[in-house]
N, C-alpha and C positions, 0 to 999 in steps of 0.2 A: 044317471048316477055317476057313470064313468067321466062324463064331462065335468061334473061338479068336483070330483076328486082331482082331475087334471088341473082345473082352475085353481083349486086350493093349493096344489103343489107349486104351481107357477107363482102364485102370490107369496108363498112361503120362501121360495128361492129368491125372489125379488127383494123380500124383506131382509134376508140374510145378507145378500150382496150390498144392499144400501146401508145396512147397519155396519158392515165391515168398512165401507167407505167412510161413513161418518166417524167411525172409531179412530180413523187415521188423522182426523183433523185435530191439531193441537188445541189444548184449552188455552184461551186467551186470558191473561191475567197480568197484573202489575207485579214488578219485582224491583228490588233496590240495589242489586249488585250483579256483576262487577260494574263499577263506574268506568266510562270511557276515559282513555288517556287524554289529558289536557295538552293541546298543541297551540302554541302562540303563532298566529299568522305572521308572515313576513310583511315588511312595509311596502306600500304601493304609492307611486307617484307617476304622473303622466310624463315626467322628465326622466325618471330613473327606472321605471318598470316595477317588477315584483321581485323582491328579495326572498331568500329562503325562509320557510317556517322553521320552528324550533326543532322539529324531528327530522329534518331533511339532511341529506348529504350534499354539501355545496361543491359543485364541480367547477364553477367559475364565479368569483365574487368581484371581478373587476381589477384584480391585482396581478395574477400570474397564471401560468398554465401548469402548475406543479401537479395537478391531478390528471394530466394527460401525457401520453406518449406519442411519438411520431415514428415514421418508418426507419429512421436512423437513430432512435433513442428518444431524446426529449422533443416535445412538440415545437415546431419552428414557426408557427403562425405568429402574427404581429399583435402584441398587446399595446393598446393605447387608449387613453380617455375613457377608462372603465369598460372597454370592450376588447374583442380581438377580431382580427380580419384574416380570412384565408390568404395564405401566401402561395401564390400560383407556382406549381411545380415542386412544392415540398412534400406533397402527398397527404393522405388522410391522417387525421389524429384520432386517438381513441383513449377512453378512460382506463386508468389503472385498475379501478374497481369493477367488479362484475355484478350483475343484478339478475334476479328472476322476475317476479311480478313487481311492477313499480308504477309510480306516478312521476312523470318527467315534465319539468317546465323548462322551456328554452325560448329565448327571444332572438330574433334576427331582423336585419335591415339591409335592404339594397341601397346603394348610393343613389343620390338624386340625379346624378349625371350618367346613369347606367347606359351602356350600349349593348348591342347584340340582339339576336332574334332567336325564337324557338328555344331549343334546349341549351343554347349558349347565352341566354340572357339571365344572369344571376343564378346559375345552377349550382346547387350544393345538395346535401342530403343528410338526414339524421337516420342512422342505422341502429335500430333497436337490437340489442344483443349482438351487434356487429353484423347482422344478417338481413334484417328486414328494413327496407328503405322507406322513409317518409320524405317525400320530395320537397325540396326548397327550390323555388323558381320564381322569377318576377312575372306574374300573370295578372297584375292588377286590372280589374274591370274586363277581364278576358281579352285584352287588346293584343297580348303576345300569343300568336297562334301556334298551337302545338297539339299533340294528341292529348285527350282529356285525362287519361290515366297516367299522364306524365306531367301534369301541371301541379302547382303548389297545393299541398294538402292531400295529394294522392298517395295511396300505398302503391309505390311505383310499379307500373305495368300490371297491376291487379285491380285496384278500385279507385275510380276518380272521387274527388270530394263531393259531398252532397250539395254544397253551395260554395261560393267563392267570396269570402269576406276579407281577402287580402287588402292591406293598405298600400298606398302608392309609394314609390321609391322615395327614400329620405325619411320615412316614418317607420317606427318599430312595430313588428308583429310578434305575437306570442303563441307558441304551441303549448297546449296542456294535453299530455298524452298519458292514457291509462292502459298499460300493457299487461296482458295475462300470458305467462309463458306456456309453451306447449308441454304436454306429457306424452310418454312414449310407450309403445308395446315392446315386448321382448325382442321382436324382429326389427326394432328401430324405426318403425312406421309411427305416424301420429296416432295416439289414442285420443288426444284432444288437440286440435290445431291451436297455434298462437292466435290471440285475438287482440284487437286494439280499438279503443275509443279515443277520438281526437277532437279537441276544441281549438279553433284558430280565432284568436282575438275574442274569445268568450263565446263563440258560435260553434255548434256541433257540426262537424264535417265528416266524421267517420263514427258510426254507431255500432260498437261491438262487432266490428268487421272481422271476418275470418281471413287469416293469412295462409296462403297455400304452400309456401316454401320460401327458400332463400331467394332474395331479389336477383342476385347476379347469375345464378345458374338453375334456379327453380328446384334445386335438390332439397332433401330433408336432412338436416344435421341434428343428431340427437343430443343437443345441449340444452340444459335447463337454465343456465346462467350465461351471461355474456356482457361485454362492455358496451358503452355508447360510442359509436363512431361517427365522426363528421367528415364529410367528403370534400376533397379538393378536386373540383371539376374545371379548374382553370378560370373561374369567375370570381369577382370581388363580392364577398358577402361578409357582413359583420354579425357577431354574436355577443350576447351578454346574458347575465342572470340565468345561469344553468344550474338546476338543482334536481335531486331525485329523492322521493320518499319510497322506501322499500315497503311493499305490501305483504 
């Protein structure tokens, strides 16, 4: 008799638990609103790359660097032929606008006559919120030997790229970066770390990767918004078609 009562009780508890679990499953149904915002895609061509969609903030459209600042005021990098080129020794440039969560598109190209080896072969960087570096480096076909978490597509010194789809010098590459900004506890530690997903030339190379801190000093800075910074590392790198969609 006691065994029967115990078995009945166990079955009852199991039923209650399973019922409460099922009760939390949302009812799937169709609905008519709200409709998603209509966004017109940018134009694409093999010669000119991908221009900004209708809801994006254009950071460089081939004309000037009016959206950027440099270490001494205005950005001093060289604008020409619908692109701009790192001007060695003038310092990093950074956007006037700041962003939290965002989708960033940026295209870069190393010159066909590139020289140098290792970290001095086409080195630059895209710093998300000015803190977290996505490496730019000429590592086509893995021929330029360097540490793997410092090659193109790496979250510098943290995560190497999953694969290497970089094009050869003289051809344009495109990063599409989806960044989720960190959130913070009262003591300024991470509540949720920054995360990033990156496609290089349409191929996934970072998949919702966790960022552990600032690239330069590994510290945690409690900022939820920041600009985009491009690095002057003393190498010739060309950029074009830079735009951001705030998420």
